[in-house]
C-alpha positions in Angstrom: 170.1 111.3 -188.2 168.4 110.0 -191.3 168.9 111.1 -194.8 165.3 112.4 -194.9 165.9 114.7 -191.9 169.1 116.1 -193.5 167.2 116.7 -196.8 164.4 118.4 -194.9 166.8 120.6 -193.0 168.6 121.6 -196.2 165.2 122.4 -197.8 164.3 124.6 -194.7 167.7 126.3 -194.8 167.2 127.1 -198.5 163.7 128.4 -197.9 165.0 130.6 -195.1 167.8 131.9 -197.3 165.2 132.8 -199.9 163.1 134.6 -197.3 166.2 136.5 -196.2 166.9 137.5 -199.8 163.3 138.5 -200.4 163.3 140.6 -197.2 166.5 142.3 -198.1 165.1 143.1 -201.5 161.9 144.5 -199.9 164.0 146.5 -197.4 166.1 148.0 -200.1 162.9 148.9 -202.1 161.4 150.5 -199.0 164.6 152.6 -198.5 164.5 153.7 -202.1 160.9 154.7 -201.8 161.6 156.6 -198.6 164.5 158.4 -200.3 162.3 159.2 -203.3 159.6 160.7 -201.0 162.3 162.7 -199.1 163.6 164.1 -202.4 160.1 165.0 -203.5 159.4 166.6 -200.2 162.6 168.6 -200.3 161.9 169.8 -203.9 158.4 170.8 -203.0 159.5 172.6 -199.9 162.1 174.6 -201.8 159.6 175.6 -204.4 157.1 176.6 -201.8 159.7 178.7 -200.0 160.7 180.4 -203.2 157.1 181.1 -204.2 156.3 182.5 -200.7 159.3 184.8 -200.8 158.3 186.0 -204.2 154.7 186.7 -203.1 156.0 188.5 -199.9 158.3 190.7 -202.0 155.5 191.6 -204.3 153.1 192.3 -201.4 155.7 194.5 -199.8 156.2 196.4 -203.1 152.5 196.9 -203.6 152.0 198.0 -200.0 154.7 200.6 -200.6 153.0 201.8 -203.8 149.7 202.1 -201.9 151.4 204.1 -199.2 153.1 206.3 -201.8 149.8 207.0 -203.5 148.3 207.8 -200.1 151.0 210.4 -199.6 153.2 208.5 -197.1 156.6 208.6 -198.7 158.4 207.2 -195.6 156.6 203.9 -195.8 157.7 203.5 -199.4 161.3 203.1 -198.3 160.6 200.6 -195.6 161.3 197.2 -197.0 160.7 198.2 -200.6 162.4 195.9 -203.1 161.9 196.1 -206.9 161.0 192.8 -208.5 163.2 191.4 -211.2 161.8 191.1 -214.8 161.4 187.3 -214.4 159.6 187.6 -211.0 156.7 189.7 -212.1 153.4 187.9 -211.2 150.9 190.6 -212.0 150.8 193.5 -214.4 153.7 195.9 -214.2 153.0 199.1 -212.4 153.6 202.4 -214.2 156.8 204.2 -213.3 155.2 207.7 -213.6 153.3 209.5 -210.9 149.6 209.9 -211.8 148.8 213.4 -213.1 145.3 213.8 -211.5 143.7 212.8 -208.3 141.2 210.6 -210.3 144.1 208.7 -211.9 145.8 208.3 -208.5 142.5 206.9 -207.0 142.1 204.5 -209.9 145.7 203.4 -209.6 145.3 203.0 -205.8 142.2 200.9 -206.3 144.0 198.7 -208.8 146.9 198.3 -206.4 144.6 197.4 -203.6 142.9 194.8 -205.8 146.3 193.4 -206.8 147.5 193.4 -203.2 144.4 191.5 -202.1 144.8 189.0 -204.9 148.5 188.5 -203.9 147.5 188.0 -200.3 144.9 185.4 -201.3 147.5 183.7 -203.5 150.1 183.7 -200.7 147.5 182.2 -198.3 146.6 179.6 -200.8 150.3 178.8 -201.3 150.8 178.5 -197.6 147.8 176.1 -197.3 149.0 174.1 -200.2 152.5 173.9 -198.7 151.1 172.7 -195.4 148.9 170.2 -197.1 151.8 168.9 -199.2 154.1 168.7 -196.1 151.4 166.7 -194.2 150.9 164.4 -197.2 154.5 163.8 -197.8 155.3 163.3 -194.1 152.4 160.8 -193.8 153.7 158.9 -196.9 157.2 158.9 -195.5 155.9 157.7 -192.2 153.9 154.9 -193.9 157.0 153.9 -195.8 159.0 153.7 -192.6 156.2 151.8 -190.9 156.2 149.3 -193.8 159.9 148.9 -193.5 159.7 148.3 -189.8 157.0 145.7 -190.4 159.2 144.0 -192.9 162.1 144.0 -190.5 159.9 142.4 -187.8 158.8 139.6 -190.1 
C-alpha cells in the first residue's frame, strides 16, 4: 500500500466525517423546526378551541335571550351561561325587561342580528382553524419529509 493511497483514504475519511457532521447538524435543525411547528400548531389549536368555546357560550346566551323575548322561559334555562366581564364580544345586553312590545321587538331584532353575527364569526373561526391545521400539518409533514431525505443521503 503506497503512501499516496493512505493519504487519499485519510482524505476520504475526513470528508466522510465532515459529511456526517453536516448531516447531524441538518438533522438537528430539522428536528428543531419540527418542534417549533408543533408548538405553533398546539398554541394555535388551543386559541381556536378557546375562541370557539367563547362564541358558542355567547351564541347559547343570545339564543336564550331570544327565546325569553319570544315568551319561552323554559328555553332560557337550557344551557344558559352568563358571560364573564372579560369574555364579552358584543355589546352588553340590558338586564331589565323591555317595557313595551315595540321595545321588545327592537331588542329581539338586535339580538337576532347579534346572534347571526356571532354565528358568522364562529363559522369563520372554524374555517380559519381548519385552514391553519391543514397548513401547519402540511408544514410539519414537509419538515419530516426533508428530515427523511437528509437521513437517506
